[in-house]
N, CA, C and O atoms as a DFTB+ gen file, in Angstrom:
360 C
 N C O
     1  1      99.450    -201.270    -106.392
     2  2      98.014    -201.434    -106.429
     3  2      97.590    -202.657    -105.611
     4  3      96.609    -202.608    -104.869
     5  1      98.334    -203.742    -105.754
     6  2      97.988    -204.955    -105.016
     7  2      98.095    -204.732    -103.511
     8  3      97.295    -205.267    -102.744
     9  1      99.074    -203.953    -103.091
    10  2      99.210    -203.658    -101.660
    11  2      97.993    -202.893    -101.154
    12  3      97.541    -203.121    -100.032
    13  1      97.464    -201.995    -101.966
    14  2      96.276    -201.236    -101.566
    15  2      95.051    -202.144    -101.481
    16  3      94.277    -202.057    -100.527
    17  1      94.877    -203.005    -102.466
    18  2      93.750    -203.942    -102.447
    19  2      93.866    -204.883    -101.248
    20  3      92.875    -205.171    -100.578
    21  1      95.071    -205.354    -100.988
    22  2      95.288    -206.225     -99.831
    23  2      94.964    -205.505     -98.529
    24  3      94.425    -206.099     -97.596
    25  1      95.295    -204.234     -98.477
    26  2      94.987    -203.440     -97.287
    27  2      93.480    -203.264     -97.133
    28  3      92.961    -203.320     -96.018
    29  1      92.781    -203.054     -98.231
    30  2      91.320    -202.927     -98.173
    31  2      90.684    -204.233     -97.698
    32  3      89.739    -204.213     -96.910
    33  1      91.193    -205.350     -98.167
    34  2      90.685    -206.651     -97.713
    35  2      90.975    -206.830     -96.228
    36  3      90.123    -207.302     -95.476
    37  1      92.164    -206.459     -95.816
    38  2      92.533    -206.527     -94.402
    39  2      91.556    -205.697     -93.561
    40  3      91.098    -206.140     -92.507
    41  1      91.248    -204.503     -94.036
    42  2      90.317    -203.626     -93.312
    43  2      88.928    -204.254     -93.238
    44  3      88.270    -204.189     -92.199
    45  1      88.483    -204.855     -94.327
    46  2      87.163    -205.497     -94.334
    47  2      87.113    -206.660     -93.347
    48  3      86.108    -206.857     -92.664
    49  1      88.187    -207.420     -93.276
    50  2      88.245    -208.524     -92.309
    51  2      88.257    -207.973     -90.888
    52  3      87.601    -208.516     -89.999
    53  1      89.007    -206.894     -90.677
    54  2      89.036    -206.262     -89.352
    55  2      87.648    -205.823     -88.899
    56  3      87.327    -205.886     -87.713
    57  1      86.828    -205.379     -89.847
    58  2      85.479    -204.937     -89.485
    59  2      84.655    -206.070     -88.870
    60  3      83.709    -205.818     -88.123
    61  1      85.011    -207.299     -89.180
    62  2      84.292    -208.461     -88.669
    63  2      85.043    -209.173     -87.544
    64  3      84.630    -210.255     -87.125
    65  1      86.117    -208.600     -87.054
    66  2      86.971    -209.294     -86.085
    67  2      86.256    -209.648     -84.783
    68  3      86.652    -210.592     -84.099
    69  1      85.223    -208.912     -84.438
    70  2      84.481    -209.214     -83.209
    71  2      83.365    -210.226     -83.446
    72  3      82.723    -210.675     -82.496
    73  1      83.133    -210.584     -84.697
    74  2      82.034    -211.483     -85.027
    75  2      80.810    -210.729     -85.508
    76  3      79.898    -211.319     -86.086
    77  1      80.788    -209.450     -85.275
    78  2      79.725    -208.565     -85.740
    79  2      80.395    -207.417     -86.484
    80  3      81.426    -206.905     -86.051
    81  1      79.808    -207.022     -87.595
    82  2      80.441    -205.969     -88.382
    83  2      80.444    -204.648     -87.610
    84  3      79.432    -204.215     -87.061
    85  1      81.616    -204.036     -87.594
    86  2      81.776    -202.715     -86.986
    87  2      82.467    -201.838     -88.020
    88  3      83.623    -202.078     -88.366
    89  1      81.773    -200.836     -88.508
    90  2      82.308    -199.952     -89.552
    91  2      83.590    -199.279     -89.073
    92  3      83.607    -198.640     -88.021
    93  1      84.656    -199.426     -89.847
    94  2      85.928    -198.781     -89.538
    95  2      86.216    -197.709     -90.574
    96  3      85.790    -197.806     -91.724
    97  1      86.932    -196.705     -90.160
    98  2      87.359    -195.648     -91.064
    99  2      88.563    -196.146     -91.851
   100  3      89.623    -196.399     -91.278
   101  1      88.402    -196.288     -93.161
   102  2      89.511    -196.741     -94.006
   103  2      90.341    -195.522     -94.372
   104  3      90.101    -194.863     -95.384
   105  1      91.315    -195.242     -93.533
   106  2      92.129    -194.042     -93.732
   107  2      93.610    -194.392     -93.655
   108  3      94.003    -195.450     -93.162
   109  1      94.400    -193.475     -94.153
   110  2      95.842    -193.652     -94.101
   111  2      96.360    -193.722     -92.678
   112  3      97.290    -194.473     -92.383
   113  1      95.760    -192.945     -91.805
   114  2      96.202    -192.954     -90.413
   115  2      96.009    -194.320     -89.772
   116  3      96.849    -194.776     -88.996
   117  1      94.918    -194.960     -90.095
   118  2      94.587    -196.230     -89.452
   119  2      95.311    -197.418     -90.089
   120  3      95.706    -198.348     -89.386
   121  1      95.487    -197.397     -91.406
   122  2      95.991    -198.580     -92.103
   123  2      97.327    -198.380     -92.818
   124  3      97.715    -199.213     -93.637
   125  1      98.026    -197.303     -92.526
   126  2      99.319    -197.050     -93.179
   127  2     100.322    -198.165     -92.902
   128  3     101.044    -198.586     -93.806
   129  1     100.374    -198.640     -91.680
   130  2     101.330    -199.696     -91.329
   131  2     100.991    -201.003     -92.042
   132  3     101.888    -201.738     -92.457
   133  1      99.710    -201.290     -92.183
   134  2      99.279    -202.503     -92.889
   135  2      99.674    -202.399     -94.361
   136  3     100.198    -203.353     -94.938
   137  1      99.422    -201.239     -94.964
   138  2      99.785    -201.011     -96.367
   139  2     101.293    -201.173     -96.560
   140  3     101.736    -201.828     -97.503
   141  1     102.063    -200.584     -95.680
   142  2     103.522    -200.679     -95.774
   143  2     103.987    -202.125     -95.649
   144  3     104.893    -202.553     -96.365
   145  1     103.376    -202.870     -94.752
   146  2     103.741    -204.282     -94.589
   147  2     103.444    -205.074     -95.860
   148  3     104.257    -205.897     -96.282
   149  1     102.288    -204.831     -96.468
   150  2     101.953    -205.527     -97.715
   151  2     102.921    -205.131     -98.832
   152  3     103.380    -205.982     -99.595
   153  1     103.224    -203.853     -98.920
   154  2     104.143    -203.364     -99.949
   155  2     105.535    -203.970     -99.759
   156  3     106.172    -204.391    -100.725
   157  1     105.998    -204.013     -98.518
   158  2     107.316    -204.588     -98.233
   159  2     107.354    -206.084     -98.537
   160  3     108.359    -206.595     -99.032
   161  1     106.274    -206.774     -98.244
   162  2     106.198    -208.206     -98.546
   163  2     106.287    -208.445    -100.048
   164  3     107.004    -209.335    -100.503
   165  1     105.552    -207.643    -100.813
   166  2     105.597    -207.786    -102.274
   167  2     106.994    -207.483    -102.820
   168  3     107.472    -208.176    -103.718
   169  1     107.642    -206.462    -102.285
   170  2     109.011    -206.142    -102.715
   171  2     109.961    -207.294    -102.398
   172  3     110.836    -207.624    -103.198
   173  1     109.783    -207.897    -101.235
   174  2     110.629    -209.025    -100.840
   175  2     110.433    -210.206    -101.795
   176  3     111.403    -210.824    -102.235
   177  1     109.187    -210.510    -102.107
   178  2     108.905    -211.610    -103.036
   179  2     109.495    -211.304    -104.408
   180  3     110.074    -212.179    -105.051
   181  1     109.348    -210.066    -104.849
   182  2     109.888    -209.675    -106.157
   183  2     111.410    -209.841    -106.196
   184  3     111.969    -210.275    -107.203
   185  1     112.061    -209.498    -105.110
   186  2     113.522    -209.574    -105.057
   187  2     114.016    -211.014    -104.935
   188  3     114.990    -211.393    -105.586
   189  1     113.356    -211.809    -104.111
   190  2     113.855    -213.158    -103.838
   191  2     113.335    -214.215    -104.813
   192  3     113.980    -215.244    -105.011
   193  1     112.176    -213.967    -105.419
   194  2     111.584    -214.940    -106.350
   195  2     110.974    -214.209    -107.541
   196  3     109.753    -214.196    -107.697
   197  1     111.807    -213.602    -108.381
   198  2     111.270    -212.767    -109.455
   199  2     110.354    -213.507    -110.436
   200  3     109.363    -212.945    -110.903
   201  1     110.680    -214.752    -110.746
   202  2     109.824    -215.508    -111.676
   203  2     108.449    -215.756    -111.055
   204  3     107.424    -215.541    -111.701
   205  1     108.432    -216.200    -109.819
   206  2     107.168    -216.424    -109.119
   207  2     106.374    -215.122    -109.019
   208  3     105.162    -215.108    -109.237
   209  1     107.059    -214.039    -108.691
   210  2     106.408    -212.733    -108.579
   211  2     105.760    -212.352    -109.912
   212  3     104.596    -211.954    -109.951
   213  1     106.512    -212.475    -110.987
   214  2     105.990    -212.114    -112.304
   215  2     104.784    -212.976    -112.683
   216  3     103.770    -212.457    -113.151
   217  1     104.894    -214.275    -112.483
   218  2     103.790    -215.172    -112.825
   219  2     102.546    -214.861    -112.000
   220  3     101.430    -214.875    -112.518
   221  1     102.744    -214.584    -110.729
   222  2     101.614    -214.266    -109.854
   223  2     100.961    -212.946    -110.257
   224  3      99.735    -212.848    -110.322
   225  1     101.777    -211.941    -110.523
   226  2     101.228    -210.639    -110.928
   227  2     100.495    -210.749    -112.265
   228  3      99.437    -210.145    -112.441
   229  1     101.043    -211.505    -113.195
   230  2     100.384    -211.687    -114.493
   231  2      99.048    -212.397    -114.315
   232  3      98.052    -212.015    -114.930
   233  1      99.026    -213.425    -113.477
   234  2      97.780    -214.149    -113.215
   235  2      96.738    -213.227    -112.571
   236  3      95.580    -213.206    -112.988
   237  1      97.149    -212.480    -111.570
   238  2      96.215    -211.580    -110.894
   239  2      95.690    -210.507    -111.844
   240  3      94.506    -210.171    -111.808
   241  1      96.557    -209.975    -112.684
   242  2      96.141    -208.963    -113.650
   243  2      95.100    -209.526    -114.614
   244  3      94.057    -208.912    -114.842
   245  1      95.389    -210.686    -115.170
   246  2      94.455    -211.288    -116.123
   247  2      93.136    -211.649    -115.461
   248  3      92.074    -211.477    -116.059
   249  1      93.191    -212.142    -114.248
   250  2      91.974    -212.497    -113.530
   251  2      91.160    -211.254    -113.196
   252  3      89.937    -211.249    -113.337
   253  1      91.833    -210.213    -112.760
   254  2      91.141    -208.981    -112.382
   255  2      90.478    -208.303    -113.575
   256  3      89.436    -207.665    -113.421
   257  1      91.061    -208.429    -114.744
   258  2      90.460    -207.781    -115.912
   259  2      89.431    -208.663    -116.601
   260  3      88.858    -208.273    -117.618
   261  1      89.195    -209.847    -116.053
   262  2      88.120    -210.684    -116.570
   263  2      88.536    -211.661    -117.636
   264  3      87.693    -212.107    -118.414
   265  1      89.792    -212.008    -117.704
   266  2      90.253    -212.992    -118.681
   267  2      91.035    -214.073    -117.952
   268  3      91.622    -213.834    -116.897
   269  1      91.033    -215.248    -118.527
   270  2      91.844    -216.333    -117.983
   271  2      92.858    -216.755    -119.033
   272  3      92.688    -216.492    -120.223
   273  1      93.878    -217.389    -118.591
   274  2      94.957    -217.824    -119.477
   275  2      94.689    -219.252    -119.914
   276  3      94.512    -220.135    -119.075
   277  1      94.656    -219.487    -121.217
   278  2      94.461    -220.860    -121.673
   279  2      95.819    -221.529    -121.901
   280  3      96.847    -220.855    -121.957
   281  1      95.816    -222.836    -122.028
   282  2      97.074    -223.581    -122.140
   283  2      97.793    -223.328    -123.455
   284  3      98.990    -223.595    -123.564
   285  1      97.091    -222.822    -124.444
   286  2      97.729    -222.540    -125.729
   287  2      98.499    -221.224    -125.688
   288  3      99.192    -220.868    -126.642
   289  1      98.372    -220.511    -124.581
   290  2      99.138    -219.283    -124.440
   291  2      98.379    -218.022    -124.788
   292  3      98.976    -216.949    -124.871
   293  1      97.093    -218.122    -124.992
   294  2      96.320    -216.937    -125.338
   295  2      95.331    -216.575    -124.252
   296  3      95.083    -217.343    -123.323
   297  1      94.780    -215.398    -124.391
   298  2      93.758    -214.960    -123.449
   299  2      92.394    -215.446    -123.915
   300  3      92.090    -215.426    -125.108
   301  1      91.591    -215.875    -122.981
   302  2      90.220    -216.260    -123.261
   303  2      89.344    -215.286    -122.503
   304  3      89.343    -215.268    -121.272
   305  1      88.600    -214.476    -123.236
   306  2      87.743    -213.502    -122.577
   307  2      86.640    -214.250    -121.855
   308  3      85.963    -215.100    -122.433
   309  1      86.470    -213.924    -120.592
   310  2      85.521    -214.634    -119.750
   311  2      84.737    -213.602    -118.950
   312  3      84.873    -213.520    -117.729
   313  1      83.926    -212.823    -119.633
   314  2      83.187    -211.791    -118.929
   315  2      81.717    -211.854    -119.300
   316  3      81.339    -212.449    -120.310
   317  1      80.907    -211.241    -118.480
   318  2      79.464    -211.255    -118.688
   319  2      79.084    -210.595    -120.010
   320  3      78.115    -211.012    -120.644
   321  1      79.810    -209.595    -120.429
   322  2      79.466    -208.879    -121.660
   323  2      79.528    -209.800    -122.875
   324  3      78.757    -209.622    -123.818
   325  1      80.425    -210.775    -122.868
   326  2      80.526    -211.689    -124.008
   327  2      79.369    -212.675    -124.044
   328  3      79.096    -213.271    -125.086
   329  1      78.695    -212.852    -122.931
   330  2      77.577    -213.786    -122.867
   331  2      76.236    -213.134    -123.194
   332  3      75.236    -213.831    -123.361
   333  1      76.205    -211.815    -123.286
   334  2      74.954    -211.098    -123.531
   335  2      74.578    -211.118    -125.004
   336  3      75.435    -211.037    -125.884
   337  1      73.284    -211.228    -125.251
   338  2      72.772    -211.108    -126.612
   339  2      72.424    -209.640    -126.832
   340  3      71.395    -209.155    -126.362
   341  1      73.283    -208.953    -127.542
   342  2      73.098    -207.526    -127.779
   343  2      72.549    -207.246    -129.175
   344  3      72.521    -206.096    -129.612
   345  1      72.117    -208.284    -129.868
   346  2      71.680    -208.125    -131.256
   347  2      70.429    -207.257    -131.390
   348  3      70.222    -206.652    -132.442
   349  1      69.598    -207.180    -130.363
   350  2      68.379    -206.387    -130.445
   351  2      68.567    -204.923    -130.103
   352  3      67.613    -204.147    -130.158
   353  1      69.757    -204.543    -129.759
   354  2      70.016    -203.148    -129.396
   355  2      70.401    -202.349    -130.633
   356  3      71.377    -202.671    -131.311
   357  1      69.659    -201.346    -130.910
   358  2      69.982    -200.457    -132.041
   359  2      69.784    -199.026    -131.649
   360  3      70.003    -198.128    -132.461
């Protein structure tokens, strides 16, 4: 999944490579090599630095789902829904 997201970010940056946005077709034909490179890089990191890989993936997962890790070892929900006053909804 991270390789796909990285590829999408790569494609978005490519759209601005000339300094002006140029819509690109986000397709397998165009970005397959980029996706493979990201996937291979992640596999390499996982193989050579498994602890770092695990910590990074855990951090990215928690951040992506809207929670942060507190020092006590628990999740702290940090999302807009927790800040809303929903008491008037019935």
